C-alpha positions in Angstrom: 68.3 38.6 -12.0 65.9 39.6 -14.7 68.3 39.8 -17.7 71.5 38.3 -19.0 73.7 41.4 -18.6 77.2 40.0 -18.4 76.0 36.4 -18.9 75.8 35.5 -22.5 76.7 31.8 -21.9 75.9 29.5 -19.0 77.7 26.2 -18.5 76.1 23.2 -16.7 77.8 20.1 -15.3 74.8 18.0 -14.4 76.2 15.7 -11.8 74.3 13.4 -9.4 71.7 11.6 -11.5 72.9 8.1 -10.4 73.2 9.0 -6.8 69.8 10.5 -6.8 68.3 7.2 -8.1 70.3 5.0 -5.7 69.2 7.1 -2.7 65.6 6.2 -3.7 66.3 2.6 -4.4 65.7 3.2 -8.1 67.6 1.9 -11.1 70.2 4.4 -12.3 68.3 5.0 -15.6 65.5 6.6 -13.6 68.1 9.2 -12.4 69.1 9.9 -16.0 65.5 10.4 -17.0 64.9 12.8 -14.1 68.1 14.6 -15.1 66.8 15.3 -18.5 63.5 16.6 -17.1 65.6 18.9 -14.9 67.5 20.2 -17.9 64.2 21.2 -19.6 63.3 23.1 -16.4 66.6 24.9 -16.2 66.3 25.9 -19.9 63.0 27.5 -19.0 64.7 29.4 -16.1 67.5 30.5 -18.4 65.0 31.7 -21.0 63.3 33.7 -18.3 66.7 35.2 -17.4 67.3 36.0 -21.1 70.5 34.0 -21.2 71.2 33.4 -25.0 73.5 30.4 -24.7 73.3 27.3 -22.5 76.0 24.6 -22.7 75.2 21.3 -20.9 77.5 18.3 -20.3 75.2 15.5 -21.4 77.6 12.6 -22.2 81.4 12.5 -21.8 84.0 10.4 -23.6 84.5 8.6 -20.4 80.8 7.6 -20.2 81.4 5.1 -23.0 83.3 3.0 -20.4 80.2 2.6 -18.2 78.3 -0.7 -18.0 76.9 -1.8 -21.4 73.4 -1.8 -20.0 73.7 1.8 -18.8 75.3 3.0 -22.0 72.5 1.3 -24.0 69.9 3.0 -21.9 71.5 6.4 -22.3 71.6 6.0 -26.1 67.9 5.0 -26.1 67.1 7.9 -23.9 69.0 10.2 -26.2 67.2 8.7 -29.2 63.8 9.4 -27.6 64.8 12.9 -26.7 66.0 13.6 -30.2 62.8 12.3 -31.8 60.3 13.7 -29.4 61.4 16.1 -26.7 63.7 18.2 -28.9 60.8 18.9 -31.2 59.3 20.8 -28.3 62.4 22.9 -28.0 62.3 23.5 -31.7 58.7 24.7 -31.4 59.9 27.2 -28.8 62.3 28.7 -31.4 65.4 27.3 -29.7 68.6 26.5 -31.6 70.2 23.1 -30.9 73.9 22.2 -31.4 75.8 19.0 -30.6 79.4 19.4 -29.6 81.8 16.4 -29.4 83.0 13.4 -31.2 79.6 12.5 -32.6 81.1 9.9 -35.0 81.1 7.4 -32.1 77.3 7.3 -32.0 75.2 4.9 -34.0 74.4 6.2 -37.5 70.7 6.8 -36.8 71.6 9.0 -33.8 74.1 10.9 -36.0 71.4 11.5 -38.6 69.0 12.7 -35.9 71.5 15.1 -34.5 72.2 16.5 -38.0 68.5 16.9 -38.6 67.9 18.7 -35.4 70.8 21.1 -36.0 69.7 21.8 -39.6 66.0 22.3 -38.7 66.8 24.8 -35.9 69.9 26.7 -37.3 67.9 29.8 -38.3 65.9 30.0 -35.0 66.1 33.3 -33.1 65.7 31.9 -29.6 68.3 30.7 -27.1 70.9 28.1 -28.2 71.4 24.9 -26.4 74.8 23.4 -26.9 74.8 19.8 -25.8 78.2 18.2 -25.1 77.9 14.6 -26.3 80.8 12.1 -26.5 82.7 15.1 -25.3 86.1 15.4 -23.5 88.0 18.6 -23.2 91.5 17.2 -23.6 90.2 15.2 -26.6 88.8 18.4 -28.1 92.1 20.2 -27.8 94.1 17.2 -29.3 91.6 17.0 -32.2 92.0 20.8 -32.9 95.8 20.5 -32.8 95.7 17.5 -35.3 93.4 19.6 -37.6 96.0 22.3 -37.7 98.9 19.9 -38.2 97.0 18.3 -41.1 96.7 21.8 -42.7 100.4 22.4 -42.4 99.9 25.4 -40.2 103.3 26.7 -38.9 102.1 29.3 -36.5 99.0 29.3 -34.2 97.3 32.1 -32.2 94.7 31.7 -29.5 92.0 32.9 -32.0 93.0 30.5 -34.9 93.3 27.6 -32.5 89.8 28.3 -31.1 88.3 28.1 -34.5 89.3 24.5 -34.7 87.6 23.4 -31.5 84.4 21.3 -31.7 82.5 24.0 -29.8 83.3 26.8 -32.3 81.6 29.3 -32.6 80.0 28.8 -29.2 80.9 31.7 -26.8 83.1 30.8 -23.8 80.9 30.2 -20.7 80.8 33.1 -18.3 79.4 31.1 -15.5 79.6 27.3 -14.8 77.4 25.5 -12.3 78.3 22.0 -11.2 75.8 20.1 -9.0 76.5 17.0 -7.0 79.1 18.1 -4.5 82.3 17.5 -6.5 84.5 20.5 -6.9 86.2 20.0 -10.3 85.3 20.4 -13.9 86.0 16.8 -15.0 87.2 17.6 -18.6 84.4 20.2 -19.2 85.6 22.9 -21.6 89.2 23.3 -20.3 90.1 25.8 -23.0 86.9 27.8 -22.9 86.5 28.0 -19.1 89.8 29.9 -18.4 87.9 32.9 -17.0 84.6 31.3 -16.1 83.1 32.0 -12.7 82.6 28.6 -11.0 79.8 27.6 -8.7 79.8 24.2 -7.0 76.6 23.0 -5.3 76.0 20.0 -3.1 72.5 19.5 -4.5 72.1 16.5 -6.8 71.2 17.6 -10.3 67.5 16.3 -10.3 67.0 18.3 -7.0 68.4 21.5 -8.3 65.9 24.3 -7.6 64.9 27.5 -9.2 65.7 29.3 -5.9 69.3 27.9 -6.1 69.5 29.0 -9.7 68.4 32.5 -8.9 70.8 32.7 -6.0 73.7 31.7 -8.2 72.8 34.4 -10.8 72.6 37.0 -8.1 76.0 36.1 -6.7 77.4 36.1 -10.2 76.1 39.6 -10.8 77.8 40.8 -7.7 81.2 39.4 -8.6 83.9 41.6 -10.1 85.3 40.0 -13.3 88.7 41.3 -14.3 89.8 38.6 -16.7 93.4 38.8 -15.4 93.6 42.6 -15.6 
C-alpha cells in the first residue's frame, strides 16, 4: 500500500514487550526498550505509507499498578525518550501529542511533555499521539464530568467528543494489536466504534514490516460501511 487512501489514522496496541524479554531470559525493562525501538521503526513505515496520524498505547492507567521497580524504569525510559529520542522525531517534522491523565506524572515529565507539544505543534509532518496514563473508561468519565461542571443540559455525540482527552485526534480507521490477545483493553472505546481490528500473535518487538504491509493490504480490501 503506497498511500494512506482511507487510512488517516492508525492505532497501535503494542503488546508483548515483557513476554519478549522473558522468552530471552532478559529483565522486563529490556523488552520495554526494544518496544520503543520498534515504535520508531513502525513510525517510519507509516510515514512511507503516508499515514498522517498514528496513535500508540504507551502507558495505561492500569500500568501504575505494576511493580514499583518496573514503573520507575518506565518513567526513566519515558524521560530519556522525551529528552533525546523525540528530538529526532521533531527534526523529522513530526508533531507530537500526549493523550491521557498526564497530571499523574512527575512535574519534570509534565514539563517535558508540554515542551515537546509546543515545539512541534506547527510541524507539517505526521502526528504521533502517545496515550500515556490513559484509560478509555477514565477518559469518558472525565469528559462527562467536564460537561456536568459546565452545567450542560443536553449532549450530542459531537459535543461530547470535544471533551475527550484525545480531541481533536481523528478516530482510528485501523487498529493493530500484537501479542496474541484479542481485545482492546481500554484502548479508545469511544473512538474505535467503527475501527477495523487486526490481532496478531507476534510480540510487539518482533513485529515486521512484512506483517505491517500485509495488514494495510487487507485493510484496503475490506468494505467499510460504518453501519450503513
